[in-house]
C-alpha positions in Angstrom: -13.3 -97.2 -171.2 -10.2 -99.2 -172.2 -9.2 -96.5 -174.8 -9.7 -93.8 -172.2 -7.4 -95.6 -169.7 -4.9 -96.3 -172.4 -4.7 -92.6 -173.3 -4.2 -91.7 -169.6 -1.5 -94.3 -169.2 0.3 -93.2 -172.4 0.2 -89.6 -171.2 1.8 -90.6 -167.9 4.5 -92.5 -169.7 5.3 -89.7 -172.1 5.4 -87.0 -169.4 6.7 -89.1 -166.6 4.1 -87.5 -164.3 1.2 -89.1 -162.4 -0.1 -85.7 -161.5 0.5 -83.4 -164.4 -2.6 -81.2 -164.1 -4.6 -79.7 -161.2 -7.5 -81.9 -162.1 -5.4 -85.0 -161.5 -4.9 -84.1 -157.8 -5.3 -80.5 -156.9 -3.5 -80.7 -153.5 -0.4 -82.5 -154.9 -0.3 -80.3 -158.0 -0.4 -77.2 -155.8 2.4 -78.4 -153.5 4.6 -79.5 -156.5 4.1 -76.2 -158.3 5.1 -74.2 -155.3 8.1 -76.4 -154.5 9.3 -76.3 -158.1 9.2 -72.5 -157.9 11.2 -72.6 -154.7 13.7 -74.9 -156.3 14.2 -72.4 -159.1 14.9 -69.7 -156.5 17.4 -72.0 -154.8 19.2 -72.5 -158.1 19.6 -68.7 -158.3 20.9 -68.8 -154.7 23.5 -71.4 -155.7 24.6 -69.2 -158.6 24.9 -66.2 -156.2 27.0 -68.4 -153.8 29.3 -69.3 -156.7 29.7 -65.7 -157.6 30.4 -64.7 -154.0 32.9 -67.5 -153.5 34.8 -66.4 -156.6 34.8 -62.8 -155.4 36.1 -63.9 -152.0 38.7 -66.0 -153.6 40.0 -63.1 -155.7 40.2 -60.9 -152.6 42.0 -63.6 -150.6 44.5 -64.1 -153.4 45.1 -60.4 -153.5 45.7 -60.2 -149.8 47.9 -63.2 -149.8 50.0 -61.9 -152.6 50.3 -58.5 -150.8 51.5 -60.3 -147.7 54.4 -61.8 -149.6 55.3 -58.4 -151.1 55.1 -56.7 -147.6 57.3 -59.4 -146.2 59.9 -58.5 -148.8 59.7 -54.8 -147.9 60.2 -55.8 -144.2 63.3 -57.8 -145.2 64.7 -54.8 -147.1 64.2 -52.5 -144.2 65.9 -55.0 -141.9 68.8 -55.1 -144.3 68.9 -51.3 -144.4 69.3 -51.3 -140.6 72.9 -52.4 -141.0 75.3 -49.4 -141.0 77.2 -48.9 -144.2 74.6 -50.2 -146.7 73.4 -48.0 -149.5 69.9 -47.2 -148.5 69.1 -45.4 -151.7 69.6 -48.6 -153.6 67.5 -50.5 -151.1 64.8 -47.9 -151.5 64.7 -48.5 -155.3 63.9 -52.2 -154.6 61.3 -51.2 -152.0 59.7 -48.8 -154.5 59.2 -51.6 -157.0 57.6 -53.7 -154.3 55.3 -50.7 -153.4 54.3 -50.5 -157.0 53.5 -54.2 -157.0 51.3 -53.7 -153.9 49.3 -51.0 -155.7 49.0 -53.2 -158.8 47.7 -56.0 -156.6 45.1 -53.7 -155.1 43.9 -52.3 -158.3 43.6 -55.6 -160.2 42.0 -57.8 -157.6 38.6 -57.4 -159.2 35.9 -59.9 -160.0 32.6 -59.0 -161.7 33.3 -55.3 -161.0 33.8 -55.9 -157.3 37.1 -54.9 -155.6 37.1 -55.5 -151.9 40.7 -54.7 -151.1 41.1 -51.4 -152.9 38.1 -49.2 -152.3 36.8 -45.6 -152.2 34.8 -45.2 -149.1 33.5 -41.8 -150.3 31.8 -43.3 -153.4 28.0 -43.0 -153.2 27.5 -46.7 -153.7 30.2 -47.8 -151.2 29.1 -50.3 -148.5 31.5 -51.3 -145.8 29.7 -54.6 -145.5 29.3 -56.8 -148.5 26.5 -59.4 -148.5 26.2 -62.7 -150.4 22.8 -64.2 -150.9 23.0 -67.6 -149.1 19.5 -69.0 -148.6 15.9 -68.9 -149.6 13.2 -70.3 -147.4 9.4 -70.3 -147.2 7.3 -70.1 -144.0 3.7 -69.4 -143.0 4.6 -65.8 -142.6 6.2 -65.5 -146.1 9.6 -66.0 -147.7 12.9 -65.0 -146.3 16.3 -64.6 -147.9 19.5 -65.2 -145.8 22.8 -63.6 -146.5 26.5 -64.0 -145.5 28.2 -60.7 -144.6 31.8 -59.8 -145.2 33.2 -56.7 -143.4 35.3 -55.0 -146.1 36.5 -52.3 -143.6 38.7 -54.9 -141.9 40.3 -56.4 -145.0 40.8 -53.4 -147.3 44.4 -52.7 -148.2 43.8 -49.3 -149.8 41.1 -46.6 -149.3 41.5 -43.7 -151.7 39.1 -41.6 -149.7 40.8 -41.4 -146.3 43.9 -43.7 -146.5 42.4 -46.0 -143.8 43.5 -49.3 -145.5 46.0 -51.7 -144.1 48.7 -50.5 -146.5 48.0 -46.8 -146.9 47.2 -45.9 -143.3 49.6 -43.3 -142.1 52.2 -43.3 -139.2 54.6 -40.5 -138.2 58.2 -41.0 -137.3 58.9 -40.1 -133.6 62.1 -38.2 -134.4 61.9 -37.0 -138.0 58.2 -36.2 -137.9 57.6 -37.6 -141.3 54.4 -39.3 -142.3 54.6 -42.6 -144.1 52.7 -45.8 -144.8 53.7 -49.2 -146.0 53.0 -48.2 -149.6 54.8 -44.8 -149.4 57.7 -45.1 -146.9 61.1 -43.8 -148.2 64.4 -44.6 -146.4 66.7 -43.1 -149.0 67.3 -40.0 -146.9 68.0 -41.8 -143.6 71.5 -41.6 -142.2 73.2 -43.6 -139.4 72.6 -41.1 -136.7 70.6 -42.3 -133.7 67.3 -40.5 -134.6 67.3 -41.9 -138.1 68.1 -45.4 -137.0 65.2 -45.2 -134.4 62.9 -44.0 -137.2 63.9 -46.9 -139.4 63.2 -49.3 -136.5 59.8 -47.7 -136.1 59.1 -48.3 -139.8 60.1 -51.9 -139.4 57.7 -52.3 -136.5 54.9 -50.6 -138.5 55.4 -52.9 -141.5 55.5 -55.9 -139.2 52.2 -54.8 -137.6 50.7 -54.5 -141.1 51.7 -58.0 -141.9 50.0 -59.3 -138.7 46.8 -57.4 -139.6 46.8 -58.7 -143.2 47.3 -62.2 -142.0 44.2 -61.8 -139.8 42.3 -60.5 -142.8 43.4 -63.4 -145.0 42.3 -65.8 -142.3 38.9 -64.1 -142.0 38.4 -64.4 -145.8 39.5 -68.0 -145.8 36.9 -68.8 -143.0 34.1 -67.0 -144.9 35.1 -68.8 -148.2 34.8 -72.1 -146.4 31.4 -71.2 -145.1 30.2 -70.1 -148.5 31.4 -73.4 -150.0 29.6 -75.4 -147.3 26.4 -73.4 -147.9 26.7 -74.1 -151.6 27.0 -77.8 -151.0 24.0 -77.6 -148.6 21.9 -75.8 -151.2 22.7 -78.4 -153.8 21.7 -81.2 -151.4 18.5 -79.3 -150.5 17.6 -78.9 -154.1 18.0 -82.6 -154.7 15.9 -83.4 -151.6 13.1 -81.1 -152.8 13.3 -82.7 -156.3 12.9 -86.2 -154.7 10.0 -84.9 -152.5 8.2 -83.5 -155.5 8.8 -86.6 -157.4 7.3 -88.8 -154.7 4.1 -86.7 -155.0 3.7 -86.4 -158.8 6.0 -88.7 -160.7 4.6 -91.7 -162.3 5.9 -95.2 -161.5 7.3 -96.1 -165.0 7.4 -99.9 -164.3 3.8 -99.9 -163.1 2.6 -97.7 -165.9 4.5 -99.8 -168.5 2.9 -103.0 -167.2 -0.5 -101.3 -167.2 0.0 -100.1 -170.8 0.7 -103.7 -171.9 -2.4 -104.9 -170.1 -4.6 -102.2 -171.6 -3.3 -103.0 -175.1 -4.2 -106.6 -174.6 -7.7 -105.6 -173.4 -8.0 -103.3 -176.5 -7.1 -106.2 -178.8 -9.5 -108.5 -177.1 
């Protein structure tokens, strides 16, 4: 009997578990096994949140950089409003900024996901991106929660229908020319009243685009904060589940060590 108890105690010390098999305590073993499985799923959720946070951060960085470039375009247009300036030279500077905008849109990619330069006609395109955010178990079954991001409101370029914030088209009231922030050209504008009004219209259009982009960046920032908060919560939840499982099945090492010494003395006697 002493040897049997000694083997049992040594097993608990080596594994750290008071309930290591179903025969030790079927109810506790079943609960612990299920909760460990759920904790593994939560670990995957945490990884998904990290991936989603990185994707949002890349999109936010792209939008923020685009805002700076569009502000410069606006400044150039305001400078071009002054009579007597060489608008063709100003246009050459605007052209480089427009190229920079397109570069920002095409390179803001993380893990194959680009949320600010899209093709809405692609078969796998979804206007709403979802990030796996939670895993829970109830009596009716398991459920997986997600955080949604509306790409349609933050995209800068859409190659399918030019409905992005930077490639959406406007038409000058007097010249009848179509333009967007990424394609406008002022090199042919003169100082006559109609051309000046068209230039002022372009300035207003660019300013409106900056306002919309600022709202998009704010939305992305809010979503990123929520994702980070959820990631912290999932980490805390995993720790709580680990503590709960430990309370059910973990061995008290101080108690087991003391018991081992007592059994060894009994064996010697």
